[in-house]
C-alpha positions in Angstrom: 221.2 98.1 225.8 217.6 99.7 224.9 216.0 97.9 221.6 216.5 98.8 218.4 214.5 101.1 216.6 215.7 100.2 212.7 218.0 97.2 212.5 216.1 93.6 212.9 217.5 90.2 212.9 219.4 91.4 209.2 219.8 95.1 209.2 217.6 97.5 208.2 214.5 96.1 205.9 211.8 97.4 204.7 209.7 99.2 201.5 212.3 100.6 199.2 212.5 104.4 198.9 209.8 104.2 202.1 210.9 105.9 205.5 212.8 104.8 206.9 214.9 103.7 203.1 214.1 107.5 201.2 216.3 108.3 199.3 217.4 111.0 201.9 217.2 108.6 204.6 219.5 106.2 202.9 222.5 109.6 203.0 222.2 109.8 206.5 222.7 106.3 206.8 225.8 106.9 204.7 226.6 109.6 207.2 226.1 107.3 210.4 228.4 104.5 208.7 231.0 106.6 207.8 230.8 108.2 211.3 230.8 104.9 213.4 232.8 103.2 211.3 235.7 105.6 211.4 235.6 106.2 215.1 236.1 102.2 215.3 239.4 102.5 213.3 237.6 101.7 209.8 239.2 103.3 207.0 237.7 101.3 203.9 234.1 100.3 203.3 233.0 97.1 200.7 229.5 97.7 199.1 227.6 95.2 197.1 223.9 95.4 196.1 221.3 92.7 194.7 219.6 93.6 190.9 216.4 95.5 192.3 215.4 98.5 190.9 216.1 100.6 193.7 219.3 99.3 194.7 221.8 101.2 192.7 219.7 104.5 193.8 220.0 103.2 197.4 223.9 102.8 197.3 224.3 106.0 195.1 222.5 108.0 198.1 224.6 106.1 200.4 228.0 106.6 198.9 226.8 110.5 198.7 226.2 110.7 202.2 229.0 109.0 204.0 231.1 111.7 201.6 234.9 110.4 201.6 234.4 109.6 205.5 235.6 106.2 204.2 237.2 104.7 201.0 234.8 102.8 199.1 235.5 99.7 197.3 232.7 99.1 195.0 231.1 95.3 193.6 228.5 95.9 192.0 226.0 93.7 191.6 227.3 90.6 193.8 226.2 88.0 196.2 225.7 89.0 200.0 228.5 86.7 200.4 231.1 87.8 198.2 230.9 91.0 200.2 231.2 89.6 203.6 234.4 87.8 202.6 235.8 90.6 200.0 235.6 92.4 203.5 236.7 89.7 205.9 240.2 90.4 203.3 240.5 94.0 203.7 242.5 95.4 206.7 240.5 98.1 208.4 237.2 97.9 206.3 233.2 97.1 207.1 230.9 95.6 204.1 227.2 96.7 203.6 225.3 95.1 201.4 221.9 96.6 199.9 219.3 93.8 199.6 216.1 92.4 200.9 217.2 89.2 200.7 214.2 86.3 199.9 212.0 89.6 199.4 209.5 90.8 196.9 210.7 93.1 194.8 209.1 96.7 196.2 211.5 95.9 199.6 214.9 96.7 200.3 217.3 97.0 202.8 221.2 97.2 204.3 223.0 94.6 205.8 226.2 95.4 207.4 229.4 93.2 207.9 232.3 93.7 210.0 236.1 93.3 209.3 235.4 89.4 210.1 232.9 89.4 207.4 230.1 88.8 210.2 226.9 90.6 210.8 227.9 94.0 212.9 226.9 93.7 216.6 224.1 94.9 218.3 226.2 97.8 219.7 227.3 98.9 216.6 223.7 98.7 215.0 222.9 100.8 218.1 225.6 103.1 217.5 224.6 103.9 214.1 221.0 104.0 215.0 222.0 107.3 217.6 224.5 108.4 214.5 221.3 108.6 211.9 219.1 110.1 214.2 221.4 113.2 214.6 222.5 113.1 211.0 222.0 116.0 209.2 220.6 116.3 205.6 222.9 115.7 202.9 223.2 117.6 199.5 223.2 115.0 196.6 226.3 114.8 194.6 227.7 112.7 191.9 229.4 109.7 192.8 231.0 106.7 191.2 229.4 102.9 191.4 232.2 101.5 188.9 232.8 98.0 190.3 235.9 96.7 191.4 235.9 93.7 188.8 239.6 92.0 190.1 237.6 91.7 193.6 234.5 90.0 192.3 237.3 87.3 190.2 238.7 86.7 193.2 235.9 85.6 195.2 234.5 83.4 192.0 238.5 82.0 191.9 238.0 81.3 195.5 235.1 79.5 194.9 236.0 77.4 192.0 234.1 75.9 188.8 232.7 72.7 188.1 231.4 71.2 184.7 228.2 68.8 185.5 228.6 65.8 183.4 226.1 64.6 181.2 224.4 61.9 183.3 223.9 64.3 186.1 222.0 67.0 184.7 220.8 69.8 187.1 218.4 72.8 186.9 219.3 76.2 188.7 216.6 78.7 189.7 218.8 82.3 190.7 215.2 83.9 191.6 216.1 86.7 188.9 218.7 87.7 191.7 222.3 88.5 192.4 223.7 85.0 191.6 222.1 84.9 187.7 225.3 86.8 186.1 228.0 84.4 188.3 226.7 80.9 189.0 226.6 80.5 185.1 229.9 81.4 185.6 230.4 78.4 188.1 228.2 76.1 187.1 228.9 74.5 183.6 228.0 71.5 181.2 224.5 69.7 181.6 223.3 72.9 183.5 219.9 74.1 183.2 218.8 77.8 184.0 215.5 79.4 186.0 215.1 82.9 187.5 217.9 84.1 185.2 218.8 86.7 184.0 219.2 89.0 187.2 216.1 91.4 186.7 215.2 93.8 189.8 211.2 94.0 188.8 211.3 90.0 188.9 213.5 89.4 191.8 211.7 86.6 194.1 208.8 86.6 191.9 207.6 83.0 191.8 210.7 81.6 191.6 214.2 80.7 194.3 214.4 79.4 197.5 210.4 80.5 198.6 208.5 79.8 195.7 209.8 76.1 195.0 207.2 74.9 192.7 208.2 75.8 189.5 211.9 74.1 189.6 210.1 70.8 191.4 207.8 70.4 188.2 210.9 70.8 185.7 213.3 68.3 187.6 210.2 66.0 187.6 209.4 66.5 184.0 212.8 66.8 182.8 214.8 64.0 184.6 217.1 65.9 186.0 219.5 64.7 188.7 218.7 67.4 190.8 217.4 71.4 191.3 219.1 73.7 193.0 216.9 77.3 193.8 219.1 80.1 195.2 217.2 83.5 197.4 217.9 87.1 196.4 221.0 88.4 197.8 222.2 84.2 197.1 223.3 84.0 201.3 221.5 80.7 201.0 220.3 77.3 199.0 217.7 74.8 198.8 218.0 71.3 197.0 215.7 69.3 195.4 216.2 65.4 194.8 215.4 63.5 191.3 211.7 63.3 192.0 211.0 66.6 193.1 211.5 66.2 196.7 212.7 69.4 198.7 215.9 68.6 200.7 216.6 71.5 202.5 219.2 73.6 205.0 219.2 70.6 207.9 219.5 67.4 205.6 222.7 69.7 203.5 224.4 70.1 206.9 224.0 66.2 207.8 225.4 65.9 204.2 228.4 68.3 205.0 228.9 66.6 208.7 229.1 62.7 207.5 231.6 64.3 204.5 233.9 65.8 207.7 233.4 62.5 209.2 234.0 59.9 206.5 237.3 62.0 205.0 238.8 61.9 209.0 238.5 65.9 209.0 237.9 67.2 212.7 234.4 68.1 213.5 233.9 68.8 217.1 229.9 69.9 216.8 227.8 71.5 214.3 225.3 74.9 214.8 221.4 74.7 214.4 219.4 77.2 215.8 215.8 76.5 218.0 214.2 75.3 214.6 216.4 72.7 213.7 215.0 69.7 213.3 215.0 66.7 215.9 215.4 64.3 213.3 219.0 65.7 212.6 219.7 65.8 216.0 219.7 62.7 216.4 221.1 61.7 213.1 224.4 63.5 215.0 224.4 62.0 217.5 225.2 58.3 215.7 228.3 59.7 214.8 229.1 61.2 218.3 228.8 64.9 217.1 227.2 67.1 219.6 224.5 70.2 217.9 224.3 73.4 219.6 221.4 75.5 219.3 220.8 79.2 219.0 218.3 81.6 218.4 217.0 82.1 214.9 219.2 84.1 212.7 222.3 83.0 210.7 224.6 85.8 213.1 223.9 84.1 216.1 225.0 81.0 214.4 228.3 82.6 213.2 228.5 83.8 217.0 228.6 80.5 218.3 230.8 78.9 216.1 233.5 81.6 216.7 233.1 80.9 220.2 233.7 76.8 219.6 236.0 77.1 216.9 233.7 75.2 214.8 233.0 74.8 211.2 229.6 74.1 210.0 226.5 75.3 210.7 223.0 75.8 208.9 219.3 76.6 209.4 216.7 74.8 207.2 215.7 77.4 205.3 219.0 77.2 203.6 221.6 79.6 205.2 224.4 77.0 205.2 227.8 78.6 206.9 231.1 76.8 206.0 234.1 78.9 207.9 236.7 76.7 206.2 235.4 78.1 202.5 233.9 81.8 204.0 232.8 84.0 207.1 228.9 83.3 206.5 226.2 81.6 204.7 226.4 81.3 200.8 224.6 79.7 198.6 226.9 79.3 195.9 229.6 77.5 198.1 227.4 75.3 199.7 225.9 74.5 196.2 229.5 73.6 194.8 230.3 71.4 197.7 227.1 69.4 197.7 227.3 68.8 194.2 230.5 67.7 194.3 230.0 64.9 197.2 226.9 64.0 195.5 229.1 63.5 192.3 231.2 61.0 194.3 227.9 58.6 194.7 226.8 56.2 193.1 223.5 57.0 191.1 221.6 54.6 192.8 222.7 55.4 196.5 222.7 59.5 195.5 219.9 60.6 197.9 220.1 57.4 200.6 222.3 59.2 202.9 218.9 62.1 204.1 217.8 61.3 208.1 214.5 60.8 209.3 212.4 63.9 209.7 210.6 64.0 213.0 207.0 65.5 212.5 206.6 69.3 212.8 203.7 71.5 213.4 203.8 75.3 213.8 201.0 77.4 215.2 200.6 80.9 215.7 198.2 82.7 218.6 197.2 86.5 218.0 197.3 87.7 221.3 196.3 91.1 222.3 199.0 91.8 224.3 203.0 90.6 224.5 202.7 88.3 227.9 206.4 87.0 228.9 206.2 83.0 228.6 207.2 82.6 231.7 204.4 84.4 233.2 201.8 82.2 231.1 201.1 79.2 234.1 199.4 76.9 232.1 201.2 77.0 229.2 204.2 76.9 231.4 202.7 73.7 233.5 202.0 72.0 230.3 205.1 71.9 229.1 207.0 71.2 232.5 204.5 68.0 231.8 205.1 67.0 229.0 208.7 67.2 229.4 208.8 64.9 232.6 206.7 62.6 230.4 207.9 62.4 227.5 211.7 63.6 227.4 213.7 63.5 224.8 210.9 62.1 222.3 209.3 65.2 222.0 211.2 69.1 221.5 208.9 72.0 222.3 209.7 75.9 221.5 207.2 79.1 222.4 208.5 82.1 221.4 206.7 85.3 220.8 207.5 87.1 217.4 210.0 90.0 216.6 207.8 92.0 215.1 203.9 91.4 216.7 202.2 90.3 219.6 201.8 87.2 217.8 203.1 83.4 219.8 204.9 80.7 218.5 204.1 77.4 219.4 206.1 75.0 217.7 206.5 71.0 218.5 208.4 67.8 217.5 208.3 64.3 218.1 209.8 61.0 216.7 205.8 59.6 215.6 203.2 62.1 214.4 200.4 61.3 216.8 202.9 62.5 219.8 203.4 65.3 217.8 200.1 66.1 217.7 199.0 65.7 220.9 201.8 68.0 222.6 201.1 70.6 220.3 197.3 70.4 220.7 197.9 70.5 224.5 200.0 73.6 224.3 197.3 75.2 222.1 194.5 74.8 224.6 196.9 75.9 227.6 198.4 79.0 225.2 194.3 80.2 224.7 193.7 79.9 228.1 196.6 82.3 230.0 195.7 84.8 227.2 192.0 84.3 226.9 191.9 83.9 222.9 
């Protein structure tokens, strides 16, 4: 299949109101979505958005373009996982989230979901691109953005609420994003808030899962038991321990896996990506659990889970998928589940469950051309030699950036000295091949 022109790993994303996300083009995207979905037997579109100042204008333009080709089920300003969850429960529905996730306020995007509440396939995305390229201009007209409160309430009720006791105070950072109106409905009691209220001009600005410094300092200075940070659209979360240290998605996956194991629940294995820390794989092996790796991106993890009929997957960035709770990564669902587990532990042992991460280093090399990795002879020889010499004590990942001529080298090893030696050897070989 030909390369996609507009869709990346997580929908169509870019600067809001700039091509291919001008209001006129977004109306054409609405036309394309309606046309392609109708051809596939879809009758309804579930639509939500984050609080960016561009989100409602884009939603209105999209629905103008769709123009009755599909019935619109409007959720309003809501986390991405709510769109996926509601879509999964509607017959003959697709979903659309207008958001740029953890990106700055000036960006936005279109994330599509199929009837299973999972990201659209590349075949569907290619069909949407073809329909967009031939879609006619759309005359603006009035559309309703009145949210369906019943659908939103059903999603919140499904997640359930949690009251934090006085001896377990936490701080929650909503990134001025889509979780800001809803997290306080689910988390009550001893909770302090950062990154609230929802504010489209400040979404992800110095707050949230990509800017943890403020939350870490607040946890340390207040004596909180934990901190939680969402990203702008709420499909991921990261934790901060009582000392202000990051507890990432790999660690959260390990906690959830241990909880399955301790309760005797079936867990044949878990899914991560090529970037999942080797320390997690080693820890899982101690429980007899395999880790299957996919390409980077939650849609690839979801496909692997579906293929194997498994339940748990995660990326270190905080995308944690619990299929028994919902069809996508869900920051609110992960937060509630992790807090419930932590509350069952004795205070002095609350953070003792973590695995020891392998030391890791990333090197990015800017090149003049994207030469296939297999054609980089010195690099290939170095990787083979190091693999033969050290075996499972190291892990090497070499890949090109998906958007620019940048070669990414990643090395993990059980010991930091071995990691440094390995990444240095790869960098020398790669520079030789690329004449850098």
